C-alpha positions as CSV (number, residue, x, y, z in Angstrom):
1,M,109.3,174.2,82.6
2,S,112.2,171.7,83.0
3,G,112.9,168.2,82.3
4,V,114.9,165.7,80.4
5,F,113.6,162.9,78.1
6,E,114.5,161.1,74.8
7,V,112.2,160.3,71.9
8,Q,113.0,157.2,69.6
9,A,111.4,157.0,66.2
10,P,111.7,153.8,64.3
11,G,112.8,153.5,60.7
12,K,110.8,151.5,58.1
13,I,111.1,148.9,55.4
14,V,108.6,148.6,52.7
15,L,107.3,145.1,52.0
16,V,105.0,145.5,49.0
17,G,103.1,148.5,47.4
18,E,105.8,151.0,46.9
19,Y,105.3,153.5,44.1
20,A,101.6,152.6,43.7
21,V,101.0,153.8,47.2
22,L,101.6,157.3,45.7
23,D,98.5,156.7,43.7
24,G,96.3,155.8,46.6
25,A,96.9,151.9,46.5
26,P,97.7,150.0,49.6
27,A,101.1,149.1,50.9
28,L,102.5,147.0,53.5
29,V,105.2,148.5,55.7
30,S,107.2,147.4,58.9
31,A,108.8,149.8,61.5
32,I,112.2,148.5,62.4
33,N,114.6,149.4,65.4
34,R,116.9,151.6,63.4
35,G,115.9,155.2,63.1
36,V,116.1,158.6,64.8
37,R,116.4,159.6,68.5
38,C,115.8,163.1,70.0
39,A,117.5,164.1,73.3
40,V,115.5,166.8,74.9
41,R,116.5,169.0,77.7
42,L,113.7,171.4,78.4
43,G,114.4,174.9,79.8
44,P,113.4,178.5,79.8
45,E,115.2,179.5,76.7
46,P,113.7,179.4,73.3
47,P,114.0,175.9,71.5
48,T,117.2,175.3,69.7
49,W,118.0,172.1,67.8
50,S,120.9,170.2,65.9
51,T,120.9,167.4,63.4
52,P,123.7,165.1,62.6
53,D,124.3,166.6,59.0
54,G,123.0,170.1,59.7
55,D,119.9,169.6,57.6
56,D,116.9,170.5,59.7
57,R,114.2,170.7,57.2
58,F,112.3,167.8,58.5
59,V,112.4,169.1,62.2
60,R,112.4,172.9,62.0
61,Q,108.7,173.6,61.6
62,A,107.7,171.1,64.4
63,L,110.1,172.7,66.8
64,L,109.4,176.4,66.1
65,G,106.4,176.2,68.4
66,A,107.9,173.5,70.9
67,P,108.6,174.1,74.5
68,G,111.9,175.8,75.2
69,G,115.0,174.0,75.5
70,V,117.5,172.0,73.5
71,Y,116.7,169.3,71.0
72,T,119.4,167.0,69.9
73,F,118.8,164.6,67.0
74,L,121.0,161.5,66.5
75,D,120.8,158.3,64.6
76,W,119.1,155.5,66.7
77,N,120.7,152.2,66.4
78,P,122.7,153.1,63.3
79,V,124.1,150.6,60.9
80,A,127.9,150.0,61.4
81,G,130.2,149.2,58.6
82,I,128.2,150.5,55.7
83,A,129.3,153.4,53.6
84,G,126.0,155.4,53.1
85,K,122.4,155.6,54.3
86,P,120.4,152.4,54.1
87,G,117.1,154.0,53.0
88,F,115.2,153.3,56.3
89,G,113.2,156.5,56.1
90,G,115.4,158.7,58.2
91,S,113.7,162.0,57.3
92,A,110.3,160.8,58.3
93,A,111.6,159.3,61.6
94,A,113.3,162.7,62.4
95,C,110.0,164.5,61.6
96,V,108.1,162.2,63.7
97,A,110.6,162.4,66.7
98,A,110.4,166.2,66.6
99,C,106.6,166.1,66.6
100,V,106.4,163.7,69.5
101,A,108.9,165.9,71.5
102,A,106.9,169.0,70.6
103,G,103.5,167.4,71.4
104,H,102.1,167.4,67.8
105,S,99.7,164.8,66.2
106,G,100.5,162.1,63.6
107,E,98.6,164.0,61.2
108,R,100.7,167.1,61.6
109,A,103.8,164.9,61.2
110,I,102.4,163.7,57.8
111,A,101.7,167.3,56.8
112,L,105.1,168.6,57.9
113,H,107.0,165.8,56.3
114,R,105.2,166.3,53.0
115,E,105.8,170.0,53.0
116,A,109.5,169.6,53.6
117,Q,110.0,166.8,51.0
118,G,107.6,168.3,48.6
119,S,105.8,165.0,48.0
120,G,105.1,161.6,49.5
121,S,102.5,159.2,50.5
122,G,103.0,159.4,54.3
123,V,103.7,155.6,54.6
124,D,107.1,156.1,56.2
125,V,105.7,158.7,58.7
126,A,102.9,156.3,59.6
127,A,105.4,153.6,60.2
128,A,107.5,155.8,62.4
129,W,104.5,157.0,64.3
130,L,102.4,153.9,64.9
131,G,105.1,151.1,64.6
132,G,104.8,147.4,64.0
133,T,103.6,146.1,60.5
134,L,100.9,148.3,58.9
135,R,98.6,148.2,55.9
136,F,98.7,151.8,54.7
137,V,96.2,153.1,52.0
138,A,95.1,156.7,51.1
139,G,96.7,158.1,54.1
140,E,95.1,155.7,56.5
141,A,97.0,153.1,58.5
142,S,95.8,149.9,60.1
143,P,97.6,147.2,62.0
144,A,98.6,144.1,60.0
145,P,100.1,140.7,61.0
146,A,103.6,141.2,62.0
147,I,106.4,140.4,59.4
148,C,110.2,141.3,59.6
149,P,112.0,140.0,56.5
150,V,115.6,139.5,56.1
151,V,117.3,142.9,55.1
152,I,120.3,143.0,52.8
153,W,122.5,146.0,52.2
154,S,122.9,146.6,48.5
155,G,126.2,148.3,48.7
156,S,125.2,151.9,47.8
157,S,122.7,154.6,48.7
158,A,120.0,155.9,46.4
159,K,117.9,159.1,46.1
160,T,114.0,158.5,46.3
161,G,113.1,162.0,44.8
162,P,114.2,161.7,41.2
163,R,112.7,158.2,41.0
164,V,109.5,159.3,42.3
165,A,109.3,162.1,39.8
166,R,109.8,159.7,36.9
167,Y,107.2,157.4,38.2
168,L,104.6,160.2,38.5
169,A,105.4,161.4,35.0
170,L,104.5,157.8,33.6
171,A,101.4,157.9,31.7
172,G,99.1,154.8,31.8
173,R,100.2,153.6,35.2
174,A,96.7,152.5,36.3
175,A,97.3,148.8,35.5
176,F,100.4,148.8,37.4
177,V,98.5,150.3,40.4
178,R,95.7,147.7,40.2
179,A,98.2,144.9,40.1
180,S,100.2,146.2,42.9
181,A,97.0,146.5,45.0
182,A,96.1,142.9,44.3
183,L,99.5,141.7,45.6
184,V,99.1,143.7,48.8
185,D,95.7,142.0,49.4
186,A,97.1,138.6,48.5
187,F,100.4,139.0,50.4
188,Y,99.6,137.0,53.5
189,T,98.3,133.9,51.4
190,D,101.6,133.3,49.8
191,P,104.3,136.0,50.8
192,I,107.1,134.6,48.8
193,A,105.1,134.4,45.6
194,A,103.9,138.0,46.3
195,F,107.5,139.3,46.7
196,A,108.6,137.6,43.7
197,E,105.7,139.0,41.6
198,A,106.1,142.5,43.3
199,G,109.7,142.6,42.1
200,D,108.8,141.6,38.5
201,Q,106.0,144.3,38.4
202,L,108.3,147.0,39.7
203,C,111.0,146.0,37.2
204,A,108.5,146.3,34.3
205,M,107.3,149.6,35.5
206,A,110.7,151.0,35.8
207,D,111.7,150.0,32.3
208,S,108.5,151.8,31.1
209,A,109.3,155.0,33.3
210,G,113.1,154.9,32.5
211,L,113.6,154.7,36.0
212,D,116.9,153.2,37.4
213,Y,115.5,150.5,39.9
214,L,117.2,147.2,39.8
215,T,121.0,147.6,40.3
216,P,123.4,144.7,39.7
217,A,123.6,144.0,43.4
218,H,119.8,143.7,43.7
219,A,119.7,141.5,40.7
220,T,122.3,139.2,42.5
221,I,120.3,139.3,45.7
222,R,117.0,138.3,43.9
223,A,118.7,135.5,42.1
224,V,120.2,133.9,45.2
225,A,117.0,134.2,46.9
226,R,115.2,132.5,44.0
227,E,117.8,129.7,44.0
228,L,116.9,128.9,47.6
229,G,113.1,128.9,47.1
230,G,112.7,132.4,48.3
231,A,112.1,135.8,46.9
232,A,113.8,139.2,47.3
233,K,113.2,142.8,46.1
234,P,114.4,146.2,46.7
235,S,112.6,148.0,49.6
236,G,111.3,151.3,48.6
237,A,112.4,153.3,45.6
238,G,115.3,151.0,44.5
239,G,118.4,152.1,42.7
240,G,120.5,151.0,45.7
241,D,119.6,151.1,49.5
242,C,118.4,147.7,51.0
243,A,116.7,144.6,49.7
244,V,114.2,142.6,51.6
245,A,113.8,138.9,51.3
246,L,111.6,136.1,52.5
247,L,113.1,132.5,52.6
248,P,111.1,129.3,53.0
249,D,112.9,128.1,56.2
250,P,115.8,129.0,58.6
251,E,118.2,126.7,56.7
252,A,117.5,128.6,53.5
253,E,117.8,132.0,55.3
254,A,121.2,131.1,56.7
255,A,122.5,129.8,53.3
256,F,121.1,133.0,51.8
257,C,122.8,135.3,54.2
258,A,126.2,133.4,54.0
259,R,126.2,133.5,50.2
260,L,125.6,137.2,50.0
261,A,127.9,138.0,52.7
262,A,130.7,136.4,50.7
263,L,129.8,138.8,47.9
264,S,130.2,141.8,50.3
265,L,126.4,142.1,50.5
266,P,125.8,142.0,54.2
267,R,122.7,141.4,56.2
268,I,121.4,144.3,58.4
269,P,119.9,142.9,61.5
270,V,116.5,144.5,62.2
271,A,113.7,143.9,64.5
272,L,110.1,145.1,64.5
273,A,109.7,148.3,66.7
274,P,107.0,150.1,68.3
275,G,105.9,153.6,67.3
276,A,107.9,156.8,68.4
277,H,107.8,157.1,72.2
278,R,109.6,158.6,75.2
279,V,112.2,156.2,76.5
280,F,113.2,158.0,79.7
281,S,112.3,161.2,81.5
282,G,113.5,163.2,84.5
């Protein structure tokens, strides 16, 4: 077997529903054009692979049974000028890229990613596999009306695992889960209000769990959005990474981005992306 092709797998931004999605509540997530690509050169030799940081946990199992050849994983459309990872779900995108390259299913990608990570809802894998904006609940994803908010870099990266562990150790979180689910269902009626309320709910939950969620940078981003009639919140586990924001009109959006750029909190341009796919072959 011979051939050359590349797989692109998008990253993700969580709109609403993070943390509660681990308890089976719905979440809204959008796939974006910043993720992972896998350059493949098929050949007769057993499969070999490389990753940018040498960590192959999220691709190894998918590629052990792949067709022979060389699999090279690289950042797809990386963010220039930031010191750290933006929190776009790179491990899920890498796992999905590997599974597409090896001919595995989306269900297999979710299982392999969860096995390598040790936990997870699968929302980031679903975004990388299917693309667009999705409503994800209890392992099932369905298309939702497209939305791509403003994305702002908070200035520092954050680790998801320790925050998830603190959340899962929190007793009596059922009320938070119910409230989060209600916001997901109401999101398209008033998305700015839903963003604002989701941020408030997550801050209250984090306080109860002893979870480092809202950094000073995130607090500033939220305050500026609120002053301009919009709303903002961390995307994902918080403690750093990116914030997502919705503003009422283009003028407010421009003012929001300008004010934050002056504070060294730059916008990261993103666009909605399709699910993982081959982009060329030969």
